[in-house]
C-alpha positions, -999 to +999 in steps of 0.1 A: +513+409+919+478+420+912+454+409+885+441+432+858+412+423+835+421+421+798+403+430+766+393+399+748+380+401+712+365+366+714+340+379+739+327+404+714+317+376+691+296+358+718+259+364+721+255+389+693+233+389+662+246+389+627+242+427+623+263+433+655+290+409+643+292+426+609+295+460+627+322+447+650+341+433+621+340+466+602+351+484+634+381+460+638+390+463+601+392+501+603+418+499+630+452+503+614+478+476+622+506+502+623+501+536+640+520+566+652+522+577+688+498+606+680+473+581+667+477+560+698+470+590+720+440+599+699+426+564+701+433+556+738+445+587+755+411+602+763+416+598+801+454+601+801+467+632+819+484+660+799+517+650+814+515+614+801+504+626+766+532+652+764+558+626+774+545+599+750+549+624+722+586+624+729+587+589+714+568+601+682+599+608+661+617+575+669+589+549+673+559+534+655+534+511+671+521+478+657+491+456+666+490+419+662+459+405+679+444+429+704+436+465+693+448+479+727+482+460+729+508+476+707+545+466+700+569+495+701+593+495+671+618+518+656+602+541+630+627+532+603+623+494+610+661+491+612+673+455+611+702+440+630+720+407+627+706+381+650+718+346+657+691+322+669+681+285+667+675+288+630+708+305+623+718+340+615+692+364+602+682+400+599+656+410+625+639+441+638+639+450+675+607+453+695+610+477+724+582+462+746+545+468+745+522+496+754+489+484+768+459+507+772+432+492+794+403+509+810+418+544+805+452+535+821+486+530+804+507+500+811+541+488+798+552+452+793+584+435+781+562+409+763+564+412+725+550+395+695+583+380+684+585+361+652+610+352+625+614+389+615+615+405+649+627+400+685+627+417+718+655+443+724+676+434+754+676+469+769+638+470+777+642+446+806+661+474+824+635+500+815+608+477+829+627+470+861+632+507+867+594+513+868+586+516+905+551+501+903+540+466+913+537+440+886+501+433+875+490+402+856+466+405+826+441+378+816+465+368+789+492+360+815+513+390+805+530+410+833+527+448+831+535+478+852+514+510+853+527+542+838+514+573+856+523+609+863+549+600+889+569+576+867+562+587+831+593+609+827+616+582+840+599+556+817+602+578+786+638+587+795+646+550+796+629+544+763+647+572+746+680+557+758+669+523+745+654+532+711+680+545+686+677+580+672+666+583+636+691+587+607+699+620+590+684+606+558+651+600+577+652+635+592+658+650+557+628+631+543+606+642+572+617+678+569+609+678+532+575+662+537+563+682+567+586+711+573+597+694+606+629+709+621+648+692+649 
């Protein structure tokens, strides 16, 4: 396992004047907490290859990405935020699945099974198999999260696994999307 540096927002706050702090805060505020795959590629995909961008767009219809703490670490969720019945320590409840995380760091794309689980969401069981199928060595981020790199050689296999894991959208959703954008599947 190798070590990969990790973006740390607390470092932005150190050793800067009040003007720089205010500018950093406005910058962070302007980042949306929920974004589409197209927006993810626009924000972080500048150095991604065309093959990676093209394959990531295959997840556009089914997924949405959410940020919790770091702007470059995004949970993958179903676009319709479908709930399932979950039984945990607190009892039975309705929860949303998280299908792992995409991490963009220094122009490279990584995938992790770590998720920001809470009382409303939990990690989907199928992403461990997707993670294990990525034929790259595990790397460790500053946060202690294990990730595997996604590159031209494994992106199609990764996206195929994700499409098998993330449910398709409902006919109702497709109808709404078609009416709003003229999208045809």
